[in-house]
GUGU-437335 format. One record per atom (N, C-alpha, C): y, z, x. Coordinates in pm, whole numbers, plus 50000, padded with zeros to 5 digits. Layout:
BEGIN
YZX ...
# end
This chain:
BEGIN
398054007306712 397124010806814 396094007506804 395664001506981 394593993707026 393414002707023 391983998806991 390944007307070 390834016507159 391634005707291 391864012907404 392604023907390 393374018807366 394704029707325 394284044407272 393514041607208 393224050307088 392254059907148 391384054307247 390124059107368 390824069107410 391884068707494 392384070707582 393334086407539 394214081607399 395034095207359 394134104007283 392854098207242 391694110307226 391054117107309 391034111507403 390504115707533 391844123907605 392644121507615 393924131207648 394074141307570 394224139207407 394394150907316 393204162707347 392004155207368 390654166507376 391014173507463 391434170507640 391254177207738 392484187907721 393804183607642 394624193407651 394424204107525 393804201807444 393444210207369 392184221707390 391454217107458 390324223607502 391124233407629 392274230407681 392734238407799 393454249607734 394524244307609 395334248507520 394274265807491 393214260507434 392014272307348 391554276407478 391644275207621 390674286407686 392144293407755 393374289507786 394584297807824 394744306207702 394604305107545 394634314707448 393784321407402 392594318607439 391314328607347 390574335307493 390414327607623 389994333507737 391224338507829 392094336607844 392844344807943 393924349807914 394084346107753 395164354507631 396384350307651 396864339107770 397894332507812 398524322407740 398424319407599 399054308507542 400364302107589 400174290207631 401524279707673 402134276107575 401834270507477 402294264607350 402424273707229 402834271007126 402814275506987 401704273606881 401514283706812 400454281706686 400684265706645 401974262806602 402254251906550 402054242806620 402424241706753 402384230806896 400884223106862 399814236406908 398794236706858 398224226706742 398734227906622 397804224706513 398224209306454 399554208606518 400064192406537 398914185006638 398774189706721 398064181306863 396954183906767 396344187506701 394614190306676 394924181906521 395654182606434 395894172506319 395804159406335 396874153706465 396934142906536 395514136206604 394634145506668 393364143406718 392344138806597 392414146806474 391504144906373 391894129606300 393374128206275 393394117406252 393184104406314 393134102806442 392974093006515 391014095006502 390504103106472 389314101106547 388544096906382 389354099306282 389294095106141 389344082406161 390494076706238 390434060706243 389904052206311 389124059606436 388454055806541 387124061806566 386074062206465 384884076206446 383954070006557 383894063306652 383534057306760 383434066006843 384664073006862 385264079206966 385214095106957 384224096906827 384154111406790 383584117106863 383624125206973 382494135007037 381884147706974 380984153206956 379884164506928 381194175206960 381434173107082 382264182407176 383794183807148 384294177707041 385534174307036 386144187506988 387654188907007 388244205606936 388004206606783 388214192906709 388084194106596 387064194806513 385944200206637 384284202106572 384624213306514 385694223506580 385744237306521 386114244106398 386544238206344 387084237706212 385714237306097 384784233306133 383824230406014 383794224305961 382734225505853 382444211905738 381274208105724 380114209005848 378964205405833 378244215705711 377274211805689 376474218205570 374894218105677 374474228505702 373024235405729 372254237305620 371234228705586 370304231505447 369044238505541 368844236105642 367484243405737 368014244105853 367854259005876 368024262306054 367094259606119 366904246906232 365494245006303 364684255606372 363584257506370 363064269406481 362694261306624 363744268506682 363104259906872 362764270706906 361694264107047 361364276207157 362144278807277 362074290207324 363204292707423 362614288407562 363584282907614 363064275907768 362384290707847 363724303707836 363494311307880 363634320007770 362464329107767 362424340807683 363854350007657 363834354707539 364914360307503 364184378707493 364424384907572 363804394607540 364804406807568 364344420007508 365064431707460 365024439707573 366344454307540 366454460207662 365944473507617 365184481407704 364904494607713 365734502507683 365864518907605 367224526007567 367144536107607 368154541507634 368374554707712 369414566207608 369154575807600 370294584907530 370504597407614 370474595307760 370894605407838 371064604107980 371594614908069 371934614508226 370364612308245 369644620208202 368174623708272 367444609308267 367594602808125 366644586008112 367854579108225 368534579208264 369084571108357 368624574408526 368724585108516 368244590908674 366774588308679 365874590008585 364334583608581 364514569108627 365244563008549 365294547408550 365734543208684 366354550708732 367124546808886 365864549408990 365244561908963 364344571809041 362814557309031 362434551108910 361674540308923 361844527908980 362864527209009 363294515009070 363414518609251 363724529409260 363434531109421 362364531909458 361204535209351 359534532909452 358904516309414 359984512109367 359464494909382 360344488209527 361904491009523 362844488609666 363294497609731 362754494209814 363094504609965 364534497810017 365544500809946 366884494209971 368134505309902 369514498209950 370524504709849 370734493409725 370654498509593 370314492609479 372324493709407 372324486109379 373864486109305 373894479309210 374454482509094 374264480208961 375554479308883 376094467008796 376794460908702 376634469308565 377574476908556 377564481308413 378574473308347 378034473208173 378824465208145 378594468107983 379794463007883 379554473607781 378204463207681 377944472007601 376664466507507 377454462807383 377784453207339 378134446007236 377524449207102 377994454007052 376984454706860 377194441706799 376534431606766 376414421306746 375214415806759 375044403806773 373534395806812 373554384606888 372384386006982 372444381207087 372134367907035 372484355207158 372564340507151 372454335407252 371744321707261 371504314607393 372154299807356 373554303107463 374294287807458 373234278807593 373394268907538 372584256207640 373544246007664 374014248407782 374584235507819 374114223207939 374344209207860 373944197807977 375084191207978 375064190408167 376404182908184 377424185808131 377894201108065 378684207008075 379264206107960 378114200807841 378984202907705 377594208307630 378464219207557 377474225907436 376084217207388 374664217407445 374224210107386 372964219307253 373494231807280 372654237907154 372424253607175 373054259407048 372764276707032 371634278106947 371064289406996 369654296106898 369864310106906 369654313206809 369484330206760 368284339606896 368144347806893 367244354306958 366034351506875 365944356406748 364654350106714 363544363206717 362264359206755 361494367906801 361104373406932 362264361207031 361954364307165 361534356207222 360604348707142 359934333607210 360724321507148 361214323107008 361454310606951 362634316706844 364264309306822 365294316306748 365344302206622 366374301206590 366554290906505 367854284206576 368114270206544 369254266706574 370444263706510 371514271106536 372704275506505 373844270106550 373724253706564 375004249606682 376244245606615 375894240606496 377174237406399 377884246806358 377234260206339 378034272006308 378934275706439 377934276506557 378514282306680 379584276406744 379604265106697 380764253506740 381974258506641 382034265406583 383474271206514 383444284006547 383284287906690 383794298906735 384424294406849 386074306206885 386674294506959 386574301607082 385624309107126 385644315207263 384254312707293 383614301807231 382654294107280 382944279107344 382384277007470 383394265107515 382544252707483 383254242607440 382094230007355 381774221607494 382834223507550 383304212707714 383674219707806 382444224107926 383024231008041 384344227208159 384894231508212 385654226508345 384884230008467 385524224708581 385294226508715 383644225108736 383234232608861 382264230808928 380554234508883 380404232408773 379094234108691 377934230108699 376354237408684 374854230608710 374754218908590 374124214508620 373994201408500 373044205308413 372594216008432 372154221908298 371664238708336 372194246008233 371854261108207 372154266108130 371874283508075 371854289807986 373014301007977 373404299507870 374664315207880 373794320107821 373884336607787 373604346007716 374364353607678 375094351607533 376174362707507 375764371007390 376834380707290 377014384607205 378014381307095 377204374006980 378344372906888 379014383406784 380444387706774 380394399006694 381414395006589 381634402606528 382594399106418 383764414806472 385044407306507 386134418406552 386334432006423 386714439706454 387254443306323 388124440906252 389314430506272 390214427406222 389504417606134 388784409506149 388244398206055 386574405505986 386594417405977 385384425305940 386484430905816 387544436105853 387974443905738 388894434505655 389144423605684 389614410705571 388254407605533 387504405205561 386344401105455 386104408505386 385814417805405 385274431305281 386514430905212 387724430005239 388814432505145 388384416605055 388024409705097 387794396204997 386564395604915 385384406704962 384864407604884 384694418604800 385524425804832 386124438904689 386864426604568 387944416004633 388504417004513 387444404004455 386684399304512 385674391304466 384274397004344 384114408104360 383204417804286 381674421304381 382034415804535 380804412604573 380204426104650 379254427704716 378764438004778 379104439404926 379644450904993 380194452805092 379194448705195 379784444305334 379154446105474 379104460005499 378374467905560 378134476205583 378284480705714 378734465605813 379444474505961 378954458705996 379844452106121 380164437406180 379284434206197 378074442106238 377234435106319 376444429806218 376184435506094 375804424705979 376414418905918 377504419105915 378364409905889 378464393605961 378204400106108 378324388906182 377074380706153 375804387806149 374314381906143 374064374206039 375174379005896 375274368005788 375654360805789 377404356605864 378274346605850 377114336205978 376724340606080 375984331106155 374804322106078 374084331705958 373514320705889 374024314605764 375054311405757 375794309105668 375294292605648 375474284005541 374904271605522 376324262805568 377354268805501 378644262905528 379314263405642 379464254905759 380104258905867 381504260005834 382034257005749 383614258005751 383974272405680 383334277305616 383134288705583 382924300205743 381984298005796 381704300105901 383104304605988 383774293705999 384884290706083 386194302806013 385854302705890 386984310005845 386924327105849 385394333105907 385364343505911 385654348806087 385954341506149 386774340706284 385194353106348 384514345506397 383284353506481 383694351806652 383384359706741 384104364006870 382844362606950 382724360807075 381624356407190 381654357307279 380994373107338 381224375507500 379834371807577 380004360807665 378534361307788 378434370907882 377324373407874 376764384107951 375724379908082 375034371508075 374174366208134 373874353208192 373804344208297 373294332208308 372114330508338 371024319608266 369744315608361 369704302208391 368974300908465 368624282408521 367894283908635 366874276708647 366114275708764 366804276708888 366254285608970 366844284209100 368004291209090 368244303308983 370044307508985 369974313909115 368994322709182 369464329109315 369674321509427 369484307009393 369944298909531 371254296609545 371854297309403 373364296909350 374144305209366 373984317609352 374534327509357 373934340909380 374504351209484 373554365309516 373924374809434 374284376009322 374644384409230 374784380809106 374464389109052 374974388708858 376014388008837 377324397308908 378704397008907 379324385408970 378374380609044 379044364509103 378944352309014 378094352708965 377504345708831 378454342508738 378754358408675 379684354608600 380884356108584 381484357008713 382894351308789 383334335908734 381704331408824 382004312708800 381964304808656 381304317708595 381084313108421 382364315608390 383334325308369 384184327108320 385414313908368 385264307808497 386324300508543 385994288408472 384354285308450 384214272708372 384574273808247 384984280108177 385714281908036 384554295007930 383924302307995 383294312807935 384084322707906 383624330307803 384564344307731 383434355207790 383924359807921 383104368807990 384144382807980 383264394607939 384614405107934 384924413308093 386574415308047 386414420508167 386334433408222 385834440808111 385534458308119 384114458408190 383824454008298 382594457308374 382764460108510 382024471108589 382194478908694 380744475508785 380994474208912 379824481109042 380064495509000 378744497809006 378664511709040 377354514809175 377554524109217 376294528509322 375584540209362 375714549909206 375244559509196 375304567409056 374514573909008 374584576208868 376024584908853 376644590308958 377884599108917 378864583808863 378934580308963 379864561508926 379074560608792 377994557508723 377224550808633 378114557608497 377894571508513 378454584308435 380044583408458 380874581208498 382154578508505 382164569508404 382024557408393 382064544708377 381774548508223 380414556608209 379844559408092 380674564207943 381164579208013 382034587007983 383194581207950 383994573108030 385354566907965 385284556107867 384074549307879 383634541507746 383634547307592 383074557707632 382364564507534 383474571107439 385014571507487 385984572707471 386894560907436 386924555107513 387904543607506 387434533207415 386194530607389 385584522207277 386454523507155 386874531607104 387934533007014 389164523306949 389334521007094 390604517507152 390384499307146 389084495807160 388874483107108 388894476406978 388894461907008 389234455506898 387544450106786 386394452806865 385574448906839 384334463606864 383304465106813 382554474606776 381334473106948 381054484707029 380194486007127 379724495107080 377884494507087 377134509807040 376814516907179 377004512707340 376844519507446 377084512807577 376374511807643 376804503407827 375444499307851 375604486507898 373944483308005 374354484708105 373174487508184 373434487608327 372214477008375 372824469808481 371804460608554 371544456808661 370734456108741 370964455008894 371344443008937 372174443209012 373224436009021 372394423409113 371554424709241 371264417809310 370364408309229 370244394909254 369104386709186 367904384709335 368214390309417 366614392409469 365894400909430 366994414209368 366084424409324 365344425209208 366464418509148 365704414908974 364454408908994 364654397909109 363034394109127 362134400609150 362754409609211 361114419509280 360854427909180 361884432509087 361114444609005 360714435008867 361104423508841 359964413708761 360394419808588 359514418608525 359724421808404 358224431208306 358504436208210 357404441608098 357334427808040 356234432207923 356204421807798 357214419507708 357954431407744 359104430307632 360744433407687 360704436907823 362064440507865 362114437008023 363154435908089 363494434908191 363164445608289 362394450808423 362534461108437 363894467308555 364844456108555 365874459608631 367184461408526 367044465608406 368094464108323 367624477308195 368484481508161 368414493608102 369794495708030 369444504107891 370954498307789 370884515607754 372074524007802 372324539107752 373254533107621 373004547807496 373234537507414 373854556307352 375504549507269 376504560407247 375684570907136 375924584707127 375554591907004 376474584806888 376244586906766 376914583006659 377884589706642 379344585906623 380764593006631 380924601206531 381134613806585 381464622106492 383004628306522 384014634206400 385074634006398 385364648206314 386054654706340 386714666906278 388364665906128 387734668906016 389424665905985 389114675005858 390184674405806 390244685205678 389804679705532 388954687505490 388564684305303 390044689705254 390454683405218 392034683605113 391374685104932 390604677604921 390074676704741 388664672904727 388284674504616 387174663304575 387484659704444 387064649304443 387334640004307 385884639304254 385444641604108 383734640604026 384224627603975 383374618904052 383104601403979 382084603903853 382094593703765 381214592903648 380654578003689 379214575203692 378444563003696 378354560303608 377664546603584 377424537603445 376604547203380 375304552303449 374394560603424 374914577503359 376344576403395 376764589803329 376124597603467 376134595003571 375624607603675 376894608403799 377414623003807 378564626203845 378424628503971 379244622504058 378604623004180 380104624904229 380174638204365 381104646104401 381874637004521 382894632204522 383474628704637 384494630104720 384654633004857 385264642004922 386894632704984 387704639304952 389004634204988 389354642905121 389364637005217 389864636805367 391774634005430 391814646105478 392914644205601 392624627805677 393364619205655 392854602605732 392604606105876 391574605405904 391464600906054 390464587406070 390524584406196 390454573706295 388814576106305 387944569006293 386614572406241 385814558806311 385104548406428 384254542606445 385074532606392 386214527306466 387454517706437 387994520506288 387824527206210 388474521606074 389014539006052 389794541805997 390854550805926 389694552705775 389324566905809 388584571805688 389404580605623 388914580705479 389814594205425 389224597005273 387384591205232 386604600505205 385334596805252 384784607105168 382984608705238 382374613705101 381064605805102 380004612704980 379574629005022 379314638004915 378924648504881 377774644804799 376914636204817 376164634304706 375514645204569 375634657204555 375144661104423 375874676104428 375054688704348 376284700204376 375004708604484 373594702804466 372984709204636 373754707904752 374164701404750 374904695504898 375944704504947 376664705304778 378104712604820 377464727904811 376384732504784 376234742804761 375654749104922 374534737604957 373774742105100 375174741105228 376014736705232 377054735505318 378334748305278 377954751205167 379414763705137 380824753705172 380694745005119 382024737705118 383204745505062 384574746405113 385514753005080 386824746505093 387584747905017 388784741405036 389384739005121 390144732005182 390534731805346 390054736605488 388824732505427 387454734005555 387804722105664 387824727305838 387444716805867 385884711205919 386154698605859 384554691405844 383824683505903 383104680505980 382384669806091 381824656906017 382384648506010 382334637005971 381624625106068 380514621906042 379984605306076 379594597006005 379974585106087 379954571805994 378454565506033 377814563406143 376704558906171 376394545206132 377404537506163 377064521806065 377444521605934 377654530905855 377034529205733 378964527505632 379024522205524 380464521205499 381044536005442 380194542805358 380554555505342 380274567005419 381254571605473 381004581905582 380484595605529 379744605005600 378784616805538 379544628805634 379334638705531 379824650005599 378484661205650 378514661605786 377304665105833 377524682005909 378604689205909 378904701405914 380244708105871 380214716305925 381674725905918 382284735805994 383374734806046 383824745606155 384154756106089 383274770606099 383674778106010 384494789606069 384684788206239 385824790206244 387234789706237 387304778406188 388874774506142 388504773906023 388064781805894 388074784705762 389264795005810 390244787805662 391604796305629 390804811705520 391474819805524 391454835405465 391834829905300 390864831705213 391394829505095 391204815505054 390324808505134 390004794005100 389144796604933 389244787504852 388264787904782 387494776404788 386404782104702 384904775404726 384754760104645 384174751404694 384374739204583 382824741704482 383894743004294 382824745604242 381894728704174 381244727804149 380754713904072 381534719303916 381964706703895 382294706603712 380944711903648 381694713003530 380764714703423 380924708603290 382264700703301 382334688403182 382614677303251 382564666303194 382924654803230 384374651203275 384904647803395 386004649503413 386874636603347 385904626403275 386344617603173 386424616703072 385764626202984 385594625202872 385544641802797 384994649802922 385034665302863 383844667102807 382594658902790 381874662402731 380664673202843 380434682202769 379544691202868 378504682602918 378294688103058 377254684503164 376244683303117 374814677203144 373284683803160 372634680403236 371974680203312 370764684603424 369454678803367 368664669703391 367564667603371 366594675003477 365134684203395 364294692103512 363784681903622 363914690603734 363504685503849 364294671403948 365914679303820 366504663103950 367824672903956 368564668504115 369644675804144 370794668104051 370804660104014 372294647903955 372664659203801 373694659403817 374024664903668 374884650403593 374604646303436 374784641503383 376194640303267 376564628203264 377384628803128 376654624502981 376724631802916 375594626602791 376104616402691 377384615302735 378244607702589 378384594102660 377214586002635 376614575102695 377844564102627 377984564602502 378314555402428 380304556602402 380394569902431 382184571902447 382204575702534 382164577902678 382604582302807 382914561802900 384404563402868 384744553202928 384324546503077 384134554803201 383784550503314 382294546903287 381364554103174 380544544703135 380124532303064 380574531602976 380954519302904 381624507802989 382374511203074 383084499603128 381904496603279 381324508703328 380274501703446 379574494903406 378794498703307 377774489403235 378044479503199 379294472603160 379754458003136 380074455003247 380844460903367 380804455103479 379324451203553 378724459703536 377114457503597 376534444903535 376634444803413 376294432303326 376934415803370 378204418003424 378574406203467 378724403403612 378234411203700 377994408803816 377374396403855 377634397204011 376764381204019 375524384004013 374704394104073 373094396104050 372894397603911 373174397903860 372714399203695 373734384803610 374644387503523 374744379403437 375754363003518 376304369703606 377144362303710 378604358703655 379054367103561 380444361803505 381844364503580 381704355003686 382844356403796 384284357603734 384454349403645 385924350403560 386384360303515 385324372103491 385594386303421 386314397303483 386124390703655 386594404703755 387684408703757 388244413703879 389514419003894 390234425103784 389414437403742 390604442403638 390234439503519 389674427903466 389814423203333 389064431003247 387934439603282 386894445103180 387844456703157 388274465503258 388924474303229 390284470103086 390834460303104 391794458703083 391444454002919 390434443902890 389564443202788 389454457102713 389024467502736 388544477402677 389354488402669 390274489402752 391574493802688 392194490602567 392114474902598 392974467802445 391944469002331 391054475602328 389514476402202 388804462502197 389144454102296 388274442502251 386604442602299 386624449602395 385114451302422 384814467302448 383524469802369 383164482902368 381424485502422 381044471002442 379474471502511 379734455702549 378384446202613 378484436102689 378024428102519 377534430602465 377484422202309 379024415602276 379834423002286 381034423902210 381734411502334 381464406102452 381794400702501 381394386002449 380464380402421 380204370902326 380844365902208 381764377602164 382684374202045 383764373902096 384214373702221 385634366102253 385804354002224 387274350002197 387554334902185 388494332602261 388764321802299 390024311802325 391194322602308 391254324602167 392454328202092 392784345302111 391604347002096 391534361302121 392224368402272 391964361002330 392344364002513 394104356002570 394114346102532 395234336502525 396514346702518 397064348302617 398654354702579 398814371002643 397064377002610 397504390802692 397774393702787 398454405002852 398404405702973 399424422802945 399204426003083 399854441103173 400304437303274 400694445203347 401084449803488 399984442603554 398784443003545 397984435003647 397224424803605 397114420303509 396274410703422 397404402203339 396854390103352 397554382803273 396434372703248 396634370703066 395404358803045 396404349203020 396274338003082 397084324903070 396524315203031 396584304503016 395674289402963 394114286903023 394304287103151 393334286803255 392054300903233 392974308103277 392424320203269 391554318303172 391804319303035 391404325902937 389964313202858 390234297502911 389514293102916 388414295703040 388444293503168 387434303303204 386624311803192 387074319203128 386654332203090 385264325402976 386064319702870 385144309902788 383764304702812 384084294702904 383204289602989 382304294103065 382724305803144 381774318803225 380924323103092 381254327403024 380374330102932 379464319802857 379714308902811 378734298602786 377764295502837 378324295803015 377124293803109 376334299103136 376584315003141 375854324203113 374554324903055 374374321302922 373564319102812 372144312602911 372534306603025 371224297703111 370374307603155 371094319003220 370814333003302 369304330203317 368494331103332 367144334503336 366494349103290 365784351703198 365244363703140 365074374103221 364594376103371 364714386603430 365694388003482 366974381503503 368134386903539 368864391903420 368394386603324 369154394103165 368254410403127 367024410703177 366684427503147 367514432803285 367724427803390 368514434603500 369894434203462 370704429803402 372144429803344 372114441603206 371034440103155 370834453303038 371584466503077 370724471503218 371424483603279 370494493603280 368944492103235 368234503103230 367794515603347 367864524803338 368014533003426 366714529603522 366744526703659 365734524603768 365264511403759 365894502403632 365244489303674 366204479503768 365864482903868 366764470803936 366344454903931 366624443504043 366214431004023 364874431204030 364384436704144 362764437004180 362144439604054 362124454704026 361344457503891 361264451103761 362604441903779 363364437003588 362234421803658 362284418203774 361224401903783 360054410303731 359034419703782 357524422703805 357764425503626 358434430003560 357684435303468 357794418403363 358904411003387 358914400103295 357234388203320 356984392103466 355774383103519 355414390703414 354824401903384 353874409303311 353984407903123 355324409303093 355424405202955 356854395602983 356304384902899 356914376502914 357954373502803 358414381902739 359654382102617 359984396102591 361314397502551 361684410502520 361214414302409 360264411602291 359674416802221 358424426802270 357814415502347 356534424602442 356674434002490 357994435002543 358594445102629 359154460502552 359664454302442 359804469502353 358354470802265 357524464102279 356194470502205 355464477102288 355584479202421 354554480602518 354924498002491 353444502102532 353854519802567 353854521202675 354154536102707 354364538502840 353454536702918 352024538902885 350944540902934 350874524003030 351454517802932 350764497702911 351814495403047 353404501403031 354244499203136 354294505803263 353704516203276 353204522603386 352164512203457 351414509103416 350104500803470 350354489003540 351824486403513 352334474003660 352824482503723 351864467503851 352014477204010 353504477404037 353714486804111 355074490904128 356024498104031 355524497503899 356534500203817 356424520603745 355284523803755 355094538903747 356054548003630 355034556603573 355834565403485 357004565803449 358434570703575 359744574203576 359774564403487 359604550503592 360534539303506 360484533903379 358994537203343 358614533103254 358914538903122 359304556303148 359784564103055 361214555803022 361714552603116 363434547203084 363244539203033 362344523503089 362544515002989 362144515002817 360814530502788 360844528402685 361964538202597 362954546902676 363164557102618 364954542002568 364994536502637 366334524202628 366174519302545 364974514602508 364754499802355 364444514602272 364404525302246 364064531602147 365514541902092 366694534202164 367994540102118 368564526102054 368614532501897 369074521401830 370494512001851 371594518301942 372264516402003 372474503102079 371074505102139 371154494102280 369804482902192 369204486302087 368514474901988 369494468301949 370334475301921 371544465901882 372234456601956 373004459302062 373064449302130 372014441102195 371294440602198 369934430802235 369934423202175 370144428202021 369924415301898 371334405701902 372414415401924 373214406201886 373244393102027 373304400802117 373054392702266 371704378102226 370954380902178 369754372702144 370534361302057 371004372301959 372374359101846 373284352901924 373554355502039 374304348702112 374124336902170 372584338602213 371954328202295 371664330202448 371204341702447 370924342702583 369274344702593 369094345802741 367524342202745 366594351902734 366184354102649 365154366302656 363874363102605 363614354502692 361804349702716 361714340202862 360894343602905 360804337003051 360304324503051 361034312003123 360564299903096 359254297403174 358914288103120 357804278303196 357994274403339 357224278803432 357244275703562 356624268003639 356904255803694 355874247803711 355014257103826 353654252003844 352874256003920 353014250904072 352784259004127 352784262404267 351794248004316 351804242904420 350944233304489 350304242504602 351104251604660 350484262404725 348974266404728 348104268204785 346874276304789 347184289104723 346684296104642 346584309804601 345894319404674 346154319304830 345504329804900 345954343904873 347084342304799 347624359604812 347294365604651 346594354404574 346814362104446 346184376404463 346844384504352 346424395404346 346734406604420 347284398604543 348014410804629 349524413204608 349754429104677 351084430504705 351794432804763 353094430004836 353384425304960 354764436104945 355304442205044 356724449405076 357044441905224 358184436905141 359134432205281 360024441205372 359914445605507 360874453805571 361474443705669 362674440905732 362724438605835 364014426205844 363884419705951 364304407005953 363504397806044 363124382805964 362404376906040 363064365206125 362154359106171 362024346806289 362454333506213 361394331806112 361604314706034 361634318705899 362204330705852 362364335305707 363474346305685 364404336605561 365474345905520 364794360505469 365084370205411 364324379005323 363604371405152 364844364305124 364294356505006 363274343605043 363754340005146 362494324705181 361264333905202 361104344605286 359564343605274 359154353405164 359524360705095 359404365404926 358914355504872 359874344604863 359194333404762 358004328004832 357824327404989 356514326504989 355634329904992 355814341204943 354604357204905 354354345604779 355264348504686 355284345404525 354224327004532 354934318904624 354184306904585 352754307404619 352144315704717 351014316704734 350114325704656 350634329104522 349924335904448 350344355304502 350984357504553 351394372504570 352514377704482 352284391504494 353814401304398 354354406604510 355584407704506 356444415504597 357064427604500 356954438504548 357194452804559 358474454504656 359194464404546 360674468404677 360294482504735 358984489004718 358764503804751 356974505404778 357094517004864 355274510804919 354744525304819 353454519704787 352734531804714 351294527104751 350474537704677 348904530904734 348434521704653 348934515804577 349034504504525 349464492504601 350444490004709 350534481104801 349484478604892 349234462004913 348204458804952 348454457705118 349834449405135 350434449705307 351784452405279 352444456805409 353894455605460 353884447205548 354634435505522 355464425505604 356724427405700 356124432905819 357304441505889 357644432006027 358964429805978 360154417506083 360954427606183 361284421906252 362404432906368 363024443506259 363574455406320 364084461906260 363534468506135 362364467906107 361604476506006 362224489205995 362824492505862 362904509405811 361954518105872 362704526705983 361324538905980 360614546705906 361574545905784 360544556805680 359384545705615 359734534105619 358924526605563 357724526105591 357824527805788 356694525705836 356114539205846 356894549105792 355884564105822 355204563405683 355694560505595 354944557505449 353824556305459 353804535505513 353134530105507 351614535705609 351974541805709 351114549505764 350014557305766 350984568705636 350924579205613 349724574405464 350194564005423 349254560005290 348234550205347 348264546205465 346694537705521 347234523905465 348494520905456 349044502305348 348564498605519 347964486805579 348144477805681 349784468205685 349924469605767 351384467505814 351154451005911 351604446705901 350874430405931 352354422305969 352434414606115 353284408206139 353914393806046 355014390106078 355144376406053 354064364206073 353834361806215 352664354806259 351594359806141 350544371306135 349884374706049 349994369705929 351394374305860 351254366305751 351094348105724 351854343805843 351914326505878 350244321605851 349184330305935 347904326305950 347594332405827 347444342105744 347074341005627 346984333905493 348534325305493 348854312405416 348434299705444 347854302105639 347204289105691 348374282205661 349524287205721 350784279705727 351624274305915 351794262605933 352674266406049 353624253806053 354074248805971 354864235405917 356104240305927 356934232205957 358124233805949 358874237905774 357934230205704 358314234105526 358524246705504 357374252305526 357004267105551 358364278705566 359024269005694 359834280305752 361184278805705 361634267805603 362884269205592 363424280805563 364954283705579 365564289805548 366094291305423 365924296305335 366274293105171 367274297105133 367964314505177 369104316305152 369204323905258 370484318405393 370544325605505 371584337905470 372364335305394 373244348305372 371924361905321 371234363005317 369944373305309 369794376305456 369874367405525 369104375305648 369904391505679 370964390705688 371714406505704 371094416205647 370354415305503 370244426805450 368484431205536 368594442705597 367034446905652 366104454705594 366514462805506 365874470805408 365634462505310 
# end
């Protein structure tokens, strides 16, 4: 094949594949089979590999991902990305319309649309080709995520038809329920933490460094607003512009309506408050926009939001179902947690079968009886909660739910510590769920990260009598493992060797993670790191008194007593000595001195929210690089709360009550005297999903 023949074939294949992509994802009317599409895509990829000079950034092959983004460049928005005012009642909508009528002396019609529960994106097009995709960020500037956005099939890489030379489309990137459920299933198998909801999963996915992984997660995008200079010269209404954008190749929702009265608006709202459960993606409300561009211009903007648009937010979804039974689960610290088994019911797009009951006080407060009709709310969380009981439906003779008095796993009599609502099983060394739970915590990703021991292998090894604590793991050998099997687990040659290799690799895990892995009550990742920063080896920690440990910022007496009690237990001391002998790190490694000015020395920060220029880990690293310390909770010892978007309301309330200064990301950058790109790098984009 000559170069000219290759160029023509590549152009023809690219055009054909984009047309098929549009038919499939936008029109939902495929004209060829998936197999035929894949064969054509493979041919295109092969030709582009042989003739790389003809590879275009807008080629359909660029959707499969593969590029690695080490740093997401910060980009200033050409048009600010503002937020919407929220409303929660018919009265709010009526007030909104009355305010408009004071400014506009003519009839107003509204375009009512779904409020997608995802993350906003700005798509910039130059001469019909996707030039840049930028996140909302702080509204003034966001992150360039073009490489990852190209993997989303409903984002056109090249437009068709009569489009302007330059414009922006604003859209919402969402993760469909099907993709979300599949992703969480994979995370369960891998032993990773689950995503709380599709919105967080989409946000975390968009900031992954590996675009191939982004492509695998199957994000979606819906466009809802066009922006360009002189827009009103091309289109009279918002609705008209969206219909034009749909013809160019954009995925514009079909679920919108033109309404002229409060009654029509609430007909639309009420319909979708029910019908949203049938959608393949999450929505959390309805958006009302003045349809006329002329009227939009007349109304203008506030500093934060347009005056011509408002969002009506749905209430947290509730549903009634039957309480069938209660399980009492045993945690790794012996805590007994009651969990309700419910008659399966559809709630917020998923089938709910279980709900947390917290503790004995919760059961008594609600006066729960077996067979009760309970009200369950999900509210964006993984584990639903019971928030009420329909006493009118209680059956005569229904038995009350009684909290157990003995451990459901080992039969030991439960104990309750003074001032605590929880009940505990005291049989720490002989209660199977506690023992297995501690070992599973030890090998978890944020602790020793011994991946090869997941997927039920700990339970198998415990039941086989090979391990009773974490130290026993390092007595395992290839010969002990090879050939073991049951109906769920089989230790074949590769599996056995992978475990031995992973155990050996874990001996390089730094001390603060080893301390966290020991599973000391109340000692999480941040506390472990704080203690290690103060006491650099395990012997010093074991010798420290409760008073000395309490003096460490963010530790306090409760945590100090937990640490002291742990190391006063002969069983725990024996495990630590064996882990030492196995070669684990029980002293802090010498760290290179930071070349940053130590302007935050002696200052303690609590980080909350989402930031424009940093991941959560990135901004914490910047604090430490400049001499500051991080804490997970606000106290009188906290110097600053560093707040981003979506700061936790409880943290804000506590900071204000204690008089702790709340500073913004801009304030922080001024404190460290930094505005260069190096300090704005995204050191771990995965952490961007965590809000609190």
